[in-house]
N, C-alpha and C positions, 0 to 999 in steps of 0.2 A: 129080383131086380125090380124094375118098374112095370106098371100095368100097360103102359103104352108100347105099341110095336116099335122096334128099333129104328126103322127108316122114317118115322114121323117126328122123332125128337129133333129139336133144333141143334145145329152144330155149334160147338164151342169155338171161339177164336183161336185157341192154342192147341187144337186137336192134332194128334199125330197119327199118321196112317199112310195108305197108298196115295202118293202125290203130295203128301204133306210131311216132309222130313222135319226132324227137330231143328230148332233155331240154330243150334251150334253146328249143324251139318249143312245148312243152307249157304249159298254163295254170299260172300260179304259184298257190300256196296263197292263198285269199281273193280271188282276182281272177276276175271274170266273163269268160266267153268273148265277151260282147257288151257292152263297156263303155258304148257310147252308147245301147244299148237300142233297142227298136222305135220307129220314128217315130210321133209323135203323130197321132191321127186328125184329118183335115182338118175344121175347123169350118165349117159352112155349114148352110143350111136342108135338112131332109130332102127326099128326092125327091118325096114326096107332100105337100109343104107347100102351103098355100093362099097366096093373094096377100098376106094380112095378115102371115104369117110371113116371106115373102120380102121384103116391104117393110121389116119391122122389122130383119131381118138386114142388108139393104143400108144402112139408115139408121145402124146401129151399126158399120159397117165402118170400120176405121181407114185414113186416107189421109195422105199427106204434103202439106203446104201451106206457103206462105210467109206469115210474119207479121212485119212490120217488117224485111223483108229476110233473115230467118233461117228455116230450115226447122223446122216443128213438126208433130207428129202429132195429128190431130183426127179426129172421126167425120165421116161424110158429112153427118149431120144438122147438126152444128155449122157445117160449111162452107156448107151451104145457108142456114142462118139468118143467118150473117155476110154472105153475098152479098145476101140479101133486105134486110137493114138497110142495107148500103152502097149498093145501088141506090136504096132509098127516100130516103136522105139526099142522094143525088146529084140528086134532083128528080123521081123517078118516084112520083107520088102513089099509084097502085095498089099498088106494092110497099110504100110506107110504111104505107098503111092495112092491108095484109095482115100486115105485121110487128107493128103495134100491136094489131090484133085477136088475133093469135096470142099475143102477150105477155099481153094481158088475159085471154084464155081460160086460158092456163097458170097465170096468177097466181090465178085464181079457185079452182083446185084441185078435187078431187073432192067436197069437202063444201060447195062453194058459197061459201066464204069469200074475201075479197079484194075487188078493185075491181069485178069483174063487168061487167055490161052497161052500167050507168049511166056508167061512165068512158069507154066507147067513144064515146058521144055528145059528151062534152066534148072528146075528142081529135079527133073528126071535125069539130067546130065550129071548132077551132083551126087546122086545115090550110087553107092558101089554096086558092082556087078554080082558079087557073091558066087561067081563061078557058074552061073546058070546059062551063060552064052547069049544073054539078051543083047540086042544091038543097041548102040547108043546113036542118037540123032547126029546127022552130019552137020558140020559147021557151015 
């Protein structure tokens, strides 16, 4: 090679080595070195969350379900309400009462408007006894 020691030679402009990648491997002008970016933070309840926050997070979690033979994305809460209504309509009196009470409670809203508690007696009165011996409200 040359008589000069390696570290005293002047560096060439197009030299390739550590910290000097080839031109075709360098970032292009206006292009980021990380085009996809950092992954998004996982959404979930914080580690110190109480039972209410954990239940709310779980109720609003998106799941895949079948509706009329096709896949749909719904929340866990929607799936639970659909199952409660379906079970009630299939003949489970307790499920039907729970669904109707929930519907009336949600319908009443925070200001107390809507059908409220009086409608619950009318609905309870209209549901058949099924031979369980439950008492019906007096008129």
